[in-house]
C-alpha positions as CSV (number, residue, x, y, z in Angstrom):
1,X,109.9,134.1,20.0
2,X,106.2,134.4,19.2
3,X,103.8,136.7,21.0
4,X,102.2,133.7,22.7
5,X,105.5,132.5,24.0
6,X,106.3,136.0,25.4
7,X,102.9,136.2,27.1
8,X,103.4,132.7,28.6
9,X,106.8,133.5,30.0
10,X,105.6,136.8,31.6
11,X,102.6,135.0,33.2
12,X,104.8,132.2,34.5
13,X,107.2,134.7,36.0
14,X,104.4,136.4,37.9
15,X,102.3,133.4,38.9
16,X,104.9,130.7,39.9
17,X,106.2,132.5,43.0
18,X,102.6,132.8,44.3
19,X,102.0,129.2,43.5
20,X,105.0,128.2,45.7
21,X,103.5,130.3,48.5
22,X,100.0,129.1,48.4
23,X,100.7,125.5,47.4
24,X,103.7,124.7,49.6
25,X,103.5,122.0,52.3
26,X,103.1,123.0,55.9
27,X,106.2,123.8,57.9
28,X,108.5,120.9,58.6
29,X,108.0,119.5,62.2
30,X,110.8,120.2,64.5
31,X,111.3,118.0,67.7
32,X,111.1,120.1,70.9
33,X,110.8,119.7,74.6
34,X,110.2,121.6,77.8
35,X,111.2,121.4,81.5
36,X,108.5,122.0,84.0
37,X,107.8,121.4,87.7
38,X,106.2,122.6,90.9
39,X,106.5,122.2,94.6
40,X,104.3,122.6,97.6
41,X,105.0,122.5,101.3
42,X,103.9,124.0,104.6
43,X,104.8,125.3,108.0
44,X,102.5,123.4,110.4
45,X,101.9,123.4,114.1
46,X,99.8,120.7,115.8
47,X,97.7,122.3,118.5
48,X,95.7,119.2,119.5
49,X,96.4,115.5,119.1
50,X,94.2,112.4,119.2
51,X,94.9,110.8,122.6
52,X,94.9,107.3,121.0
53,X,97.1,108.3,118.0
54,X,94.5,106.9,115.6
55,X,93.9,107.5,111.9
56,X,95.8,107.0,108.8
57,X,96.1,110.6,107.5
58,X,99.0,113.0,107.2
59,X,99.3,114.2,110.8
60,X,97.9,111.2,112.6
61,X,100.2,109.9,115.3
62,X,102.2,113.1,115.7
63,X,102.3,114.3,119.3
64,X,100.7,117.6,120.5
65,X,102.9,120.6,119.8
66,X,104.7,119.0,116.8
67,X,105.8,121.6,114.2
68,X,107.9,121.7,111.1
69,X,108.7,123.2,107.7
70,X,107.9,120.4,105.3
71,X,107.8,119.7,101.6
72,X,105.0,117.4,100.7
73,X,105.6,117.2,97.0
74,X,108.4,118.3,94.6
75,X,108.0,117.6,90.8
76,X,110.6,117.9,88.0
77,X,109.4,116.9,84.6
78,X,110.4,117.0,81.0
79,X,108.1,116.6,78.0
80,X,109.5,115.9,74.6
81,X,107.8,115.9,71.2
82,X,109.5,113.3,69.0
83,X,107.2,113.8,66.0
84,X,103.7,114.9,65.3
85,X,102.5,111.5,66.4
86,X,104.9,110.5,69.2
87,X,105.8,112.3,72.4
88,X,107.4,111.3,75.7
89,X,106.9,112.2,79.4
90,X,109.4,111.9,82.2
91,X,108.8,112.9,85.8
92,X,110.9,112.7,89.0
93,X,109.0,113.2,92.2
94,X,109.5,113.6,95.9
95,X,106.3,112.9,97.9
96,X,107.5,112.5,101.5
97,X,109.4,109.3,101.0
98,X,112.9,108.8,102.6
99,X,115.9,106.6,102.3
100,X,116.5,103.7,104.7
101,X,117.9,106.1,107.2
102,X,114.4,107.5,107.6
103,X,115.7,111.0,107.5
104,X,117.1,111.7,104.0
105,X,114.7,112.7,101.2
106,X,114.7,110.7,98.0
107,X,113.0,110.8,94.6
108,X,111.4,108.2,92.4
109,X,110.3,107.9,88.7
110,X,106.6,108.8,88.7
111,X,106.3,109.0,84.9
112,X,108.4,107.6,82.0
113,X,106.2,106.9,79.0
114,X,105.8,107.2,75.3
115,X,102.5,108.4,73.7
116,X,101.2,107.6,70.3
117,X,98.8,110.5,69.6
118,X,95.8,110.0,67.3
119,X,96.5,106.3,66.8
120,X,92.9,106.6,65.8
121,X,91.2,110.0,65.7
122,X,91.0,111.6,69.2
123,X,92.7,108.7,70.9
124,X,96.1,108.4,72.5
125,X,97.9,105.1,73.3
126,X,100.3,105.4,76.2
127,X,103.0,102.8,77.2
128,X,105.1,103.1,80.4
129,X,104.8,104.6,83.8
130,X,101.9,107.1,83.6
131,X,99.0,108.6,85.5
132,X,96.1,106.2,86.1
133,X,92.4,106.9,85.5
134,X,91.7,106.6,89.3
135,X,91.8,110.3,90.2
136,X,94.8,112.4,88.9
137,X,93.4,112.9,85.4
138,X,90.0,114.4,86.4
139,X,88.7,114.3,90.0
140,X,91.9,115.7,91.4
141,X,91.5,118.6,89.0
142,X,87.9,119.1,89.9
143,X,88.9,119.5,93.5
144,X,91.6,121.8,92.4
145,X,93.7,121.9,95.6
146,X,96.0,118.9,95.6
147,X,98.5,121.2,97.3
148,X,96.1,121.3,100.3
149,X,95.0,117.7,100.4
150,X,94.7,114.4,98.4
151,X,91.4,113.2,97.1
152,X,89.5,110.9,99.4
153,X,90.4,107.8,97.4
154,X,94.1,108.8,97.4
155,X,94.2,109.8,101.1
156,X,93.2,106.5,102.4
157,X,95.4,104.5,99.9
158,X,92.5,102.9,98.0
159,X,93.9,103.8,94.6
160,X,97.1,104.4,92.7
161,X,98.0,107.8,91.1
162,X,100.4,106.1,88.7
163,X,101.2,102.7,87.4
164,X,103.4,100.9,84.8
165,X,101.3,99.5,81.9
166,X,99.4,100.5,78.8
167,X,96.5,102.8,78.5
168,X,94.1,104.2,75.9
169,X,92.5,107.6,76.5
170,X,90.4,109.7,74.2
171,X,87.1,111.5,73.5
172,X,84.0,110.6,71.6
173,X,83.5,114.1,70.2
174,X,85.7,116.9,69.0
175,X,84.5,119.2,71.8
176,X,85.7,116.8,74.5
177,X,82.3,116.5,76.2
178,X,82.5,112.7,76.4
179,X,85.6,110.8,77.1
180,X,87.2,107.7,78.6
181,X,90.5,106.3,79.9
182,X,91.2,102.6,80.1
183,X,94.4,101.1,81.5
184,X,96.0,97.7,82.3
185,X,98.9,97.9,84.7
186,X,101.0,96.1,87.3
187,X,98.9,97.6,90.1
188,X,102.1,98.3,92.1
189,X,102.3,102.0,91.4
190,X,106.0,103.1,91.2
191,X,107.2,99.9,92.9
192,X,108.6,96.8,91.1
193,X,105.9,94.2,90.3
194,X,106.2,91.1,92.5
195,X,103.1,89.0,91.6
196,X,101.4,87.6,88.5
197,X,98.3,89.7,88.8
198,X,97.4,92.8,86.8
199,X,95.1,95.7,87.6
200,X,92.4,96.8,85.2
201,X,91.2,100.5,85.3
202,X,88.3,102.1,83.6
203,X,87.0,105.7,83.6
204,X,84.3,107.4,81.6
205,X,83.1,111.0,81.9
206,X,80.6,113.4,80.5
207,X,80.4,117.2,80.5
208,X,77.2,119.2,80.1
209,X,76.0,122.8,80.1
210,X,79.1,124.2,78.3
211,X,81.3,121.8,80.3
212,X,80.2,123.3,83.6
213,X,78.6,120.1,84.9
214,X,80.9,117.1,85.1
215,X,79.9,113.5,85.8
216,X,82.7,110.9,86.2
217,X,82.3,107.1,86.7
218,X,85.3,105.0,87.6
219,X,86.0,101.3,88.4
220,X,89.0,99.0,88.8
221,X,89.7,95.4,89.8
222,X,92.9,93.5,90.8
223,X,93.3,89.9,91.9
224,X,95.8,89.5,94.7
225,X,95.6,85.7,95.7
226,X,94.1,82.5,94.3
227,X,95.0,80.0,97.0
228,X,94.1,78.8,99.7
229,X,91.1,81.1,98.8
230,X,90.5,83.9,96.3
231,X,91.3,87.5,97.1
232,X,90.7,90.6,95.0
233,X,90.1,94.3,95.3
234,X,87.3,96.0,93.3
235,X,86.7,99.8,93.4
236,X,83.7,101.9,92.3
237,X,83.7,105.7,92.3
238,X,81.2,108.4,91.3
239,X,82.0,112.2,91.1
240,X,79.7,115.0,90.2
241,X,80.8,118.6,90.0
242,X,79.7,122.1,88.9
243,X,82.7,124.1,87.7
244,X,82.6,127.8,86.8
245,X,84.6,131.0,87.2
246,X,82.4,132.2,90.0
247,X,81.9,129.1,92.1
248,X,82.8,125.4,91.9
249,X,81.4,122.6,94.0
250,X,81.4,118.8,93.9
251,X,81.0,115.5,95.6
252,X,83.1,112.4,95.2
253,X,82.2,109.0,96.7
254,X,83.8,105.6,96.4
255,X,83.4,102.1,97.7
256,X,85.9,99.3,97.6
257,X,85.3,95.6,97.9
258,X,88.3,93.8,99.5
259,X,87.1,90.2,99.0
260,X,88.2,87.8,101.8
261,X,90.6,90.3,103.3
262,X,89.7,89.7,107.0
263,X,89.4,86.7,109.3
264,X,86.7,87.1,111.9
265,X,85.0,85.1,114.7
266,X,81.3,85.6,115.4
267,X,80.0,85.7,119.0
268,X,78.3,82.8,120.8
269,X,76.1,80.9,120.6
270,X,76.8,80.3,116.9
271,X,80.5,80.9,117.0
272,X,82.3,80.5,113.7
273,X,85.5,81.6,112.2
274,X,85.8,82.5,108.5
275,X,87.1,85.0,106.0
276,X,84.9,87.9,105.0
277,X,84.9,91.0,102.8
278,X,86.2,94.4,104.0
279,X,84.2,97.4,102.5
280,X,85.9,100.8,102.8
281,X,83.7,103.7,101.9
282,X,84.5,107.4,101.5
283,X,82.8,110.6,100.5
284,X,84.2,114.1,100.0
285,X,82.3,117.4,99.4
286,X,84.0,120.6,98.4
287,X,83.3,124.3,97.5
288,X,85.8,126.7,96.1
289,X,85.8,130.0,94.4
290,X,87.3,133.5,93.9
291,X,86.9,136.4,96.3
292,X,89.0,138.7,94.1
293,X,89.8,137.4,90.6
294,X,93.3,136.0,90.2
295,X,94.3,137.4,93.6
296,X,92.3,135.8,96.4
297,X,90.2,132.6,96.6
298,X,88.7,130.4,99.3
299,X,88.3,126.6,99.6
300,X,86.4,124.3,102.0
301,X,86.2,120.5,102.0
302,X,84.7,117.9,104.3
303,X,85.3,114.1,104.1
304,X,83.8,111.1,105.8
305,X,85.6,107.7,105.8
306,X,84.3,104.3,107.0
307,X,87.1,101.8,106.8
308,X,84.7,98.8,106.8
309,X,80.9,99.1,106.2
310,X,80.7,95.4,107.3
311,X,82.2,96.1,110.8
312,X,80.3,94.5,113.7
313,X,81.4,95.3,117.2
314,X,80.3,91.9,118.3
315,X,82.8,90.1,116.1
316,X,86.5,89.4,116.9
317,X,88.8,90.4,114.0
318,X,92.1,88.6,114.0
319,X,93.7,89.9,110.8
320,X,96.8,91.9,111.3
321,X,96.4,95.6,110.3
322,X,92.6,95.5,110.3
323,X,91.5,99.2,110.6
324,X,87.7,98.9,110.8
325,X,87.5,100.0,114.5
326,X,87.8,103.7,113.8
327,X,85.7,106.0,111.5
328,X,87.3,109.2,110.4
329,X,86.2,112.7,109.3
330,X,88.4,115.4,107.7
331,X,87.7,119.1,107.3
332,X,90.1,121.6,105.6
333,X,89.4,125.3,104.9
334,X,91.5,128.2,104.0
335,X,92.4,131.1,101.7
336,X,94.4,131.1,98.5
337,X,96.5,134.3,98.2
338,X,98.1,134.7,94.7
339,X,100.5,137.6,94.6
340,X,101.7,136.7,91.1
341,X,100.7,134.0,88.7
342,X,101.9,130.5,89.7
343,X,102.6,131.5,93.3
344,X,100.1,130.6,96.0
345,X,100.2,131.3,99.7
346,X,97.5,129.5,101.5
347,X,96.8,129.8,105.3
348,X,94.5,126.9,106.2
349,X,93.1,124.7,109.0
350,X,93.4,120.9,108.9
351,X,91.0,119.1,111.3
352,X,90.6,115.3,111.6
353,X,88.3,113.6,114.1
354,X,88.3,109.8,114.9
355,X,85.4,108.0,116.3
356,X,85.8,104.5,117.9
357,X,83.3,101.8,117.0
358,X,84.6,99.4,119.7
359,X,81.9,98.3,122.0
360,X,81.9,100.1,125.3
361,X,84.3,102.9,124.2
362,X,83.9,106.2,126.2
363,X,85.5,109.6,126.6
364,X,88.5,110.4,124.4
365,X,88.7,106.7,123.5
366,X,85.2,107.1,121.9
367,X,86.0,110.4,120.1
368,X,89.0,112.7,119.7
369,X,90.7,114.8,117.1
370,X,93.8,116.3,115.5
371,X,94.0,120.0,114.8
372,X,96.7,121.5,112.6
373,X,96.9,125.2,111.6
374,X,99.4,125.6,108.7
375,X,100.6,127.9,105.9
376,X,101.0,126.2,102.6
377,X,103.2,127.5,99.8
378,X,102.6,126.2,96.2
379,X,104.8,127.5,93.3
380,X,104.9,126.4,89.7
381,X,107.5,126.8,87.0
382,X,107.0,125.9,83.3
């Protein structure tokens, strides 16, 4: 063997192992999954009841002195990464629904979807039952206390938290300051579809000042009837929030056009009967922040809800279920005690007032309220 051959063999012996280290492919992907979940519920005691049992919120209609230990939500989920590009999500939920006996709790499938990540850069395509763009992906997180109360859009049933369909969500920049979420779904949430119409959702958001200021714009539309006259629902929502470690505050407002959803008769002398639009409107303002970091926080929220901005006390409304006669206001306030991470004990006050818009209403018929002190427990496992 020549001197050159010997030198080459020695060099190869030294260099090749390092070449394998520095030039090797990244570690092989291994499918993996995780179980997660959370629950929240309360002990409540109703100390005052609206005399007319009005309103469409959680404690409306309960008599004075009502009390109970109650779960309002229980989640059990499983997320699984099939590959670097594909993942799945499955979620069972209890959210107050019961079986036909009216007393036994039951669960439903709130999520069952497959996600194609980075189908194009910074975009994910989702097919199946999944969260909608209406409020769970952003504005519910800005509020931060779903365990205390739903967002204003959710509370008055003017939007769906989940739906079965296809959606595309992504960001326009690598920092995630500008993003969007578009979806086409059945519009029936977790229920089986029973018509030919589909619901179209769209949400865009922007974050400024190191993501402390958030602006969110949302809209949706769904047809519900073509004959004998056209009916549809169209929703617009704007949310603006400031979010930081020291203090967070925001406002969320929506308006919904329910086209041709009510039949009314105008007063004399020009009496006429026709279909008209119903215009629900709601606005919610919140403030929350820490008193002692990671141990004690506070939250306050106030809502106003007008079930129909077009309401006229001179008209006669003959549509069954029409709710425009009563305007509502909600206030919740409390403390968030966190003895350990992922466990929250929250004493709070829930106050809802109802104001009648019926001509000639007086006394408690004109205005009354529900008052519910409660202690809320929220715990998370993941």
